[in-house]
C-alpha positions as CSV (number, residue, x, y, z in Angstrom):
1,A,2.1,-32.0,-6.4
2,G,1.7,-28.5,-8.6
3,C,-0.3,-30.2,-11.1
4,S,-3.9,-30.6,-9.7
5,L,-6.8,-29.1,-11.8
6,I,-7.7,-26.1,-10.3
7,M,-9.8,-22.8,-11.6
8,S,-8.5,-20.5,-14.3
9,K,-5.7,-18.0,-12.5
10,P,-7.5,-14.2,-12.1
11,P,-5.6,-11.6,-13.8
12,R,-3.2,-9.5,-11.9
13,G,-4.2,-5.9,-10.7
14,F,-7.1,-4.4,-11.6
15,E,-8.8,-2.2,-14.2
16,Q,-8.4,1.6,-13.9
17,S,-12.3,1.4,-13.4
18,E,-11.9,-0.6,-10.1
19,F,-10.1,2.1,-8.5
20,E,-12.4,4.6,-9.8
21,A,-15.2,3.3,-8.4
22,R,-13.7,2.6,-5.3
23,T,-12.5,6.5,-5.1
24,E,-16.2,7.5,-5.8
25,R,-17.7,5.5,-3.4
26,A,-15.4,7.1,-0.5
27,Q,-15.9,10.4,-1.8
28,Q,-19.5,9.9,-1.4
29,L,-19.0,8.3,2.4
30,M,-17.0,11.6,2.7
31,R,-19.9,13.6,1.8
32,A,-21.9,11.8,3.8
33,D,-19.5,12.6,6.7
34,E,-18.6,15.9,6.3
35,I,-14.8,15.3,5.4
36,D,-12.9,17.3,2.8
37,A,-10.3,15.0,2.4
38,M,-8.9,11.7,4.0
39,L,-5.1,11.0,4.3
40,L,-4.1,7.2,4.6
41,T,-1.1,6.4,5.5
42,T,-1.2,2.1,5.8
43,E,0.0,-0.6,3.0
44,A,-4.1,-1.7,2.6
45,H,-5.4,1.7,2.4
46,V,-2.9,3.2,-0.1
47,R,-3.1,0.0,-2.3
48,Y,-6.7,-0.2,-2.3
49,F,-7.4,2.9,-4.0
50,S,-3.7,3.2,-6.1
51,G,-2.8,-0.3,-6.7
52,F,0.6,0.4,-5.8
53,L,2.0,-3.7,-4.9
54,T,5.5,-3.3,-3.3
55,Q,7.2,-5.9,-0.8
56,F,9.2,-2.8,0.0
57,W,6.5,-1.8,2.7
58,Q,8.5,-4.3,4.9
59,S,10.8,-1.7,5.2
60,P,9.7,0.5,8.3
61,T,12.4,3.6,7.3
62,R,9.7,5.6,5.6
63,P,6.3,7.2,5.7
64,W,4.0,6.7,2.6
65,F,0.8,9.4,2.1
66,L,-2.1,9.0,0.1
67,L,-4.7,11.7,-0.1
68,I,-8.3,11.3,-1.1
69,P,-9.8,14.7,-1.9
70,L,-13.3,15.1,-1.8
71,T,-13.7,15.1,-5.7
72,G,-11.3,13.9,-8.6
73,K,-8.1,11.5,-8.0
74,P,-6.4,10.7,-5.2
75,I,-2.7,12.2,-4.5
76,A,0.6,10.4,-3.8
77,V,2.9,12.0,-1.4
78,I,5.4,9.8,-1.2
79,P,9.5,8.9,-1.1
80,T,11.5,9.2,-4.4
81,I,12.2,5.7,-4.4
82,G,8.9,4.7,-4.9
83,V,8.0,7.4,-8.1
84,A,8.6,4.7,-10.6
85,G,6.3,1.9,-8.9
86,M,3.4,4.6,-8.2
87,Q,3.5,6.1,-11.9
88,Q,2.6,2.5,-13.5
89,S,-0.7,2.7,-11.1
90,W,-3.6,5.0,-12.5
91,I,-2.2,8.0,-9.9
92,D,-0.7,10.8,-12.2
93,D,-0.4,13.5,-9.3
94,I,2.5,12.1,-7.3
95,R,4.7,14.6,-5.6
96,S,8.1,12.7,-3.5
97,W,10.8,14.1,-1.1
98,S,14.1,12.3,-0.7
99,S,13.6,9.8,2.2
100,P,14.9,9.1,4.9
101,Q,15.0,12.7,6.0
102,P,14.0,12.1,9.8
103,Q,13.7,15.8,10.6
104,D,11.2,16.6,7.9
105,D,10.2,13.0,6.4
106,G,7.9,14.8,4.0
107,I,5.3,16.8,6.3
108,S,6.4,20.0,4.7
109,L,5.6,18.6,1.4
110,L,1.8,16.9,2.9
111,L,1.0,20.0,4.3
112,S,1.4,22.2,1.7
113,T,-0.2,19.8,-0.4
114,I,-3.2,19.6,2.2
115,A,-3.4,23.7,1.9
116,E,-4.0,23.4,-2.0
117,L,-7.3,21.4,-1.2
118,P,-10.3,22.8,-1.3
119,R,-12.6,23.2,2.1
120,R,-15.9,23.0,2.4
121,F,-16.5,21.0,6.1
122,G,-13.2,22.0,7.4
123,R,-12.3,18.2,8.5
124,L,-9.3,15.9,7.1
125,G,-10.1,12.1,8.1
126,M,-7.2,9.8,9.5
127,T,-7.5,6.3,10.6
128,L,-7.6,7.1,13.8
129,G,-10.5,4.9,15.7
130,K,-10.8,0.9,16.2
131,E,-9.0,-1.5,13.9
132,S,-6.5,0.9,12.6
133,Y,-3.0,2.2,12.9
134,L,-1.0,5.1,12.0
135,R,2.2,4.3,10.2
136,M,4.0,7.7,10.8
137,P,6.1,8.5,13.6
138,A,3.6,9.7,16.6
139,R,6.1,13.1,16.1
140,D,5.0,13.9,13.0
141,Y,1.2,13.2,13.3
142,R,1.6,15.6,16.5
143,H,3.2,18.2,14.0
144,L,0.2,17.9,11.4
145,E,-2.4,18.7,14.2
146,T,-0.4,21.6,15.3
147,E,0.4,23.3,11.9
148,L,-3.4,22.3,10.5
149,T,-5.3,24.9,12.4
150,D,-8.3,25.5,10.0
151,L,-8.6,21.7,9.5
152,E,-10.3,19.2,12.2
153,L,-8.3,16.0,12.5
154,V,-11.2,13.2,12.7
155,D,-11.7,9.6,12.7
156,C,-12.6,8.2,9.3
157,A,-11.8,4.7,10.3
158,E,-15.2,3.4,10.2
159,L,-15.7,4.7,7.2
160,M,-13.0,2.8,5.6
161,L,-13.8,-0.6,7.6
162,E,-17.5,-0.3,5.5
163,L,-15.7,0.3,2.6
164,C,-13.1,-2.1,2.1
165,S,-15.5,-5.1,3.8
166,K,-17.9,-5.4,0.5
167,K,-15.4,-7.0,-2.5
168,S,-15.7,-6.3,-5.6
169,T,-16.2,-9.3,-8.2
170,A,-12.4,-8.9,-9.4
171,E,-11.3,-8.9,-5.6
172,V,-13.5,-12.0,-4.5
173,E,-12.0,-14.0,-7.3
174,K,-8.7,-13.6,-6.1
175,I,-9.7,-14.8,-2.8
176,R,-11.8,-17.9,-4.4
177,Y,-8.2,-18.6,-6.5
178,V,-5.8,-18.1,-3.3
179,C,-8.3,-20.4,-1.7
180,E,-8.4,-23.1,-3.7
181,L,-4.8,-23.1,-3.9
182,A,-4.7,-23.6,0.2
183,S,-7.8,-26.7,0.0
184,D,-5.7,-28.4,-2.7
185,S,-2.5,-28.1,-0.4
186,F,-4.3,-29.0,2.3
187,N,-5.7,-32.5,0.5
188,A,-2.8,-33.2,-0.6
189,L,-0.5,-33.1,2.9
190,P,-1.2,-36.4,3.7
191,G,1.0,-37.5,0.9
192,F,3.6,-35.7,2.4
193,A,3.5,-35.7,6.3
194,S,4.2,-38.6,8.1
195,L,4.4,-39.7,11.8
196,G,7.6,-38.9,13.2
197,Q,8.0,-35.6,11.4
198,S,8.0,-32.3,13.1
199,E,5.0,-29.6,12.9
200,R,8.2,-27.2,11.4
201,E,9.3,-29.6,8.7
202,I,5.3,-30.4,7.4
203,L,4.8,-27.0,7.2
204,C,8.0,-26.3,5.6
205,S,7.1,-28.9,3.0
206,M,3.7,-26.8,3.0
207,R,4.9,-23.9,2.4
208,K,6.8,-24.9,-0.9
209,D,3.7,-26.9,-2.0
210,L,1.9,-23.8,-2.2
211,L,4.1,-21.8,-4.1
212,D,4.3,-24.6,-6.7
213,R,0.6,-24.3,-6.9
214,G,1.0,-20.7,-7.5
215,A,0.7,-18.9,-4.6
216,D,3.1,-15.7,-4.1
217,H,3.8,-16.4,-0.8
218,T,2.4,-17.6,2.9
219,P,3.4,-14.6,5.5
220,Y,1.0,-16.8,7.8
221,I,1.2,-20.1,8.9
222,V,1.1,-21.7,11.9
223,S,0.2,-24.6,13.9
224,A,-0.1,-26.9,17.1
225,S,-0.1,-30.1,18.4
226,G,-0.5,-33.2,21.0
227,Q,-2.2,-35.9,22.1
228,D,-6.0,-36.3,21.6
229,G,-6.2,-32.2,20.9
230,Y,-3.9,-28.7,21.3
231,G,-3.7,-26.1,23.2
232,D,-1.9,-22.8,21.9
233,I,-3.1,-22.4,18.6
234,I,-1.1,-19.3,17.5
235,M,2.7,-19.8,18.4
236,G,3.5,-22.7,16.4
237,P,5.3,-24.7,14.4
238,T,7.6,-25.9,16.4
239,D,10.2,-29.0,16.7
240,R,7.6,-31.2,18.7
241,I,7.7,-34.9,16.7
242,L,4.2,-36.1,15.7
243,E,3.5,-39.1,17.2
244,D,0.8,-41.7,17.7
245,G,-2.5,-40.4,18.7
246,D,-1.6,-36.8,18.1
247,I,-4.7,-34.4,16.4
248,M,-2.4,-31.2,14.8
249,I,-4.2,-28.0,13.5
250,I,-2.5,-26.1,10.3
251,D,-3.6,-22.3,9.9
252,T,-2.8,-21.0,7.0
253,G,-3.0,-17.2,5.7
254,T,-1.5,-17.7,1.9
255,V,-1.7,-14.7,-0.7
256,F,-2.2,-14.4,-4.3
257,D,-1.8,-11.2,-5.6
258,G,-2.6,-9.4,-2.8
259,Y,-5.4,-10.9,-0.9
260,F,-5.4,-13.6,2.1
261,C,-7.1,-17.4,2.1
262,D,-7.7,-17.5,6.1
263,F,-8.4,-21.1,6.9
264,D,-7.1,-24.2,9.0
265,R,-7.6,-28.3,8.8
266,N,-7.2,-30.7,11.3
267,Y,-5.2,-33.8,10.9
268,A,-4.8,-37.2,13.2
269,F,-2.0,-39.4,13.4
270,G,-1.7,-42.9,13.5
271,H,-5.2,-43.2,15.5
272,V,-7.9,-40.9,16.7
273,S,-10.1,-41.4,19.7
274,D,-13.7,-41.0,20.2
275,K,-13.6,-37.8,22.2
276,T,-11.4,-36.6,19.3
277,C,-14.1,-37.7,16.9
278,R,-16.9,-35.9,18.7
279,A,-14.8,-32.9,18.9
280,Y,-14.5,-32.7,15.5
281,E,-18.2,-33.8,14.5
282,T,-19.4,-30.8,16.5
283,V,-17.5,-28.2,15.2
284,F,-18.0,-29.4,11.5
285,R,-21.2,-29.2,12.1
286,S,-21.0,-25.5,13.9
287,T,-19.7,-24.4,10.7
288,D,-23.0,-26.1,8.9
289,A,-24.6,-24.0,11.3
290,G,-23.2,-20.6,10.5
291,F,-23.1,-21.0,6.8
292,A,-26.7,-21.6,6.9
293,A,-26.8,-18.2,9.0
294,A,-25.1,-16.3,6.7
295,R,-27.0,-14.2,4.7
296,P,-27.6,-10.8,4.1
297,G,-29.8,-9.1,6.6
298,A,-28.5,-11.6,9.7
299,T,-25.7,-10.1,12.1
300,T,-22.6,-11.2,12.4
301,T,-24.1,-12.5,16.0
302,D,-26.8,-14.3,14.5
303,V,-23.9,-16.3,12.7
304,W,-22.0,-16.2,16.0
305,Q,-25.2,-17.8,17.8
306,A,-26.1,-19.9,15.0
307,M,-22.3,-21.4,15.2
308,W,-22.2,-21.5,19.5
309,S,-25.4,-23.1,20.4
310,I,-24.2,-26.5,18.4
311,L,-20.9,-26.1,20.5
312,E,-22.5,-25.4,23.5
313,A,-25.1,-28.1,22.7
314,G,-22.0,-30.5,21.8
315,G,-20.1,-30.0,25.4
316,A,-18.0,-26.8,25.3
317,R,-16.2,-25.6,27.8
318,G,-16.0,-22.6,26.4
319,N,-13.8,-20.3,23.9
320,D,-11.7,-17.4,24.7
321,V,-10.3,-16.8,21.4
322,G,-12.7,-13.9,21.6
323,R,-14.7,-14.5,18.2
324,M,-15.5,-17.2,15.8
325,G,-14.8,-15.5,12.2
326,H,-13.7,-12.0,10.7
327,G,-13.7,-10.6,7.7
328,L,-10.7,-11.2,5.1
329,G,-9.4,-9.6,1.9
330,S,-6.1,-7.8,1.3
331,Q,-5.6,-8.1,5.0
332,L,-5.3,-11.3,7.1
333,T,-8.3,-10.5,9.1
334,E,-10.6,-7.3,8.7
335,W,-13.3,-5.7,9.8
336,P,-16.4,-7.5,11.5
337,S,-15.9,-9.8,14.0
338,L,-18.0,-12.5,14.7
339,T,-18.7,-12.1,17.9
340,A,-21.7,-12.6,20.4
341,N,-22.1,-8.7,20.7
342,D,-20.9,-7.2,17.2
343,H,-24.3,-7.4,15.3
344,T,-23.2,-5.8,12.4
345,P,-25.3,-6.8,9.3
346,L,-23.9,-8.5,6.4
347,E,-24.4,-7.6,3.2
348,A,-23.5,-9.4,-0.2
349,G,-20.0,-8.8,-1.5
350,M,-18.3,-9.4,1.9
351,V,-15.8,-11.9,2.6
352,I,-15.9,-13.5,6.0
353,T,-14.8,-16.9,7.7
354,L,-16.7,-19.0,9.9
355,E,-13.9,-20.0,13.0
356,P,-16.1,-22.2,15.4
357,G,-13.3,-23.2,18.3
358,M,-14.2,-24.9,21.6
359,E,-12.5,-26.5,24.4
360,F,-13.6,-30.1,24.8
361,E,-11.4,-31.0,27.4
362,P,-9.2,-29.3,30.0
363,G,-6.3,-27.9,27.6
364,K,-7.7,-29.5,24.5
365,L,-9.3,-27.6,21.9
366,M,-10.9,-28.3,18.6
367,V,-10.8,-25.4,16.2
368,H,-12.2,-25.3,12.5
369,E,-12.2,-22.6,9.9
370,E,-13.4,-22.0,6.3
371,N,-13.7,-18.9,4.0
372,I,-17.0,-17.7,3.0
373,L,-19.1,-14.8,0.3
374,I,-22.1,-13.0,1.3
375,T,-24.0,-13.3,-1.6
376,E,-27.2,-11.9,-2.5
377,S,-29.2,-15.2,-2.1
378,G,-27.0,-16.3,1.2
379,A,-23.8,-17.6,1.2
380,E,-20.9,-19.2,-1.2
381,M,-18.1,-21.7,0.3
382,L,-14.7,-20.2,-1.2
383,S,-12.2,-22.5,0.4
384,K,-13.2,-26.5,-0.6
385,R,-15.0,-27.5,2.2
386,A,-13.0,-29.8,4.9
387,A,-13.3,-33.5,5.3
388,A,-16.5,-34.5,7.3
389,E,-14.4,-37.1,9.4
390,L,-11.0,-36.2,10.9
391,P,-8.2,-37.2,8.6
392,V,-6.1,-39.6,10.0
393,I,-2.4,-39.9,8.7
394,I,-0.1,-43.2,9.2
């Protein structure tokens, strides 16, 4: 399975100039928002500015901190266990403490480091708003609030969302590559899936196939199945056996060098009913409409409306997922969301998903998803387009 022809594998990591450019763009936005420094605590944000890529974030025991000052390079304040790894990055100011120390897990060191930073606006940014979270104990955050009497803690979540939403050429190539791997695996699936297998067995085979093709790992791969359609789309795989007349959806977020793809494919087993074929055709055409509408200057709502108009005309009873696409990159889902009232302008460099879905009969869903890049002239498909007709597995 791993010998199919694919695009050249992008180099791992990034040139130092990539991190310099990210930091400079962040500092420009910080000046506009009157922020002296940003304190970042999550894996995606620490990696974005440092390149520090490690599986050790799976452990929740230790906090990690990265400071982005208004001028100069980022400063890492991290547990000693991470120093050797951080030294391989472009960061040269690395301060550490022996962790875990629950009574003072780096907070004193962090406070002393912040105290050294120049003050211009008297404001320290942290990701406190939408689509963000703090990966540190709430008690320690409250301690920061108490001790930083000369700094106002302000939300910089929107700044980070805007910054990370526009991908560099190097980032796009990593996403394009993992989209290619997953597309080829989906196309090969009829060769290793069959009637009489369970959802879990089929997805286990697909995980192995993705690894054979060069993926680093597949942290997200879900499925749902049922006669003529499916209901829940986030809880599988289950041990349900695929029978004649079943429809199965598989949705995967597979990773290469820290960057995700996120798209799905639908399959029929044995035979497919006319009503299911019509639903598949409707979401397929809806995706085409979203692709045509996705261009610089259009908004996420314009794309949503283009897709929903096709679904509605095709008999959609509704769509209670809440959105029909989202940003994509170093996280499985990123800002913005494609909804009826998001209205985020699309810009060249954004990578988004198109994910129209419809309930075409009570309890029966049909969902389709592709990954695209917004370019100066429109949109480019990153995932290989799904088949125009619902594939049937015998």
